[in-house]
Residue, then its C-alpha position, 0 to 999 in steps of 0.5 A: x539078772x538081765x533086768x538088773x544089768x539093763x537097769x544099771x546100764x540105763x539108769x531107768x526102769x522104764x528104759x530098761x523095760x523097753x529094751x528088754x521088751x517087758x512091762x516096767x512092773x515086771x522088770x521092777x519085780x525081777x529086781x526086787x526078787x534079786x534084792x530079796x534073795x541076796x538081802x542086798x539093796x542094789x539101787x537107790x531110787x532118786x528123782x534123777x533115776x536109779x543110782x547103783x548102791x555100793x553093793x550094786x556097783x560090785x555086782x555089775x561086773x559079775x553081771x556083765x560077765x554073765x551077759x557075755x557068757x550067755x551071748x557066747x553060748x547063743x552064738x555058738x549054738x547058732x554056729x552049730x546049726x546045720x539046718x537051712x531053716x530059721x531066722x537071720x537078722x541082718x543089719x544094713x545102712x539106709x541106701x543099701x538096705x532100701x535100694x540094693x538089698x531087697x532084690x537080693x533077699x528076694x532071690x535068696x529066699x526063692x532058693x531057701x524059703x525056710x529061712x526067715x530074715x529080719x532086717x534092721x535098716x540103720x546107719x548106726x553100727x550094731x554089735x555082732x558080739x551082743x547078737x544085735x544082728x547075725x550079719x551086718x553090711x558095713x561100709x568099712x572093713x571091721x578090725x575086731x579079731x572075732x569078726x569075719x568079713x567078705x568084701x563086696x564090690x565098691x560103690x562109686x560115689x558122685x555129685x548129683x542135682x536135679x535138672x531144675x536145680x541145674x537150670x536155675x543155678x548152673x554147675x560148679x567148676x571148682x571147689x569154691x564155686x561148689x561151696x556157694x551152691x546149696x549143699x545137701x549133707x549130713x548133720x552129725x555124721x561128719x564122715x563125708x566132710x572128713x573124706x573131703x578134707x583128706x583130699x586136700x579141700x578145706x570143708x566143714x559142717x557150716x558149708x552144708x546148707x541142708x543137713x540130715x543124717x537120713x540118707x534117703x532124705x538127702x537123695x529126695x531133697x536133691x530130687x526135689x531141686x533143693x541142692x547138690x548131694x553126694x550119693x551112689x552113682x548106681x542108685x542116682x542113675x536109676x532116678x530120672x530126676x537126677x543128673x550127674x555133675x562135677x565129675x572133675x571132683x574125685x571121690x574115693x569109692x565106698x567100701x562094702x563088707x558083709x560081716x558075721x561073728x566067727x562063732x556063727x560063721x559055720x551056721x548053714x543059713x548064715x554061711x549061705x547068705x554071706x556067700x550069696x551076697x558077694x556073688x549077687x552084688x558082683x553081678x551089677x546089683x544096681x540094675x535090679x534096684x527098684x525105683x522109689 
């Protein structure tokens, strides 16, 4: 049934097999077994991929409900665990995951060596309901009623450039001068542009000269003298190549939250980690940041 559902979602046997972690022939045999047992054809094989038949379309909704029920069962089983042993999967953004989280997890594992931790470093939002992760560190407060969130200390943001770049180009003293500089920013993620516009400045993606959604690449571009970047003040101050500039430009701090699903919040290892992280981050986590 899971093979059928993933094939329906992806429209491709190979994509569904990769997501499920099995070979394509195995996934194809699973679907054929359902078709033989039900005496129904669920898919049409075309040159464009898989297309659901009318029977397949009518069964997808039931398969989705089965998937939701299975995820609920697993979350509640996890929530009933009282052992400080086993796996935790944590989802975290690139900057926090690379610079701030490693020393925190090292300290947590020293206290609880029986807990194994899987780390998914990505700027994409993972689904806690579908068990893509047990815990997520997010830069915004979640609004879903089935999620439980604890506030972490805000992260101060600032403008930074290398000493070489400043020596060659100077520093902006107003927003129009800033636009004439080499600006490093995001490619598809327009969150920072939107924040600048909310502050009353006219700004768009065309003002960004070097665009990448990889935040560590943005920092390294600035370290290499490529331009001006907006990043965490606590991280940039630990990087000797970077100097803070444009302190006249106010940037709202970045919120941080540690989030888990309400079904798993009483799982002992999840509870301990969600309690540990706010305490750790409150004790000036940036001073423990490893230089990279």
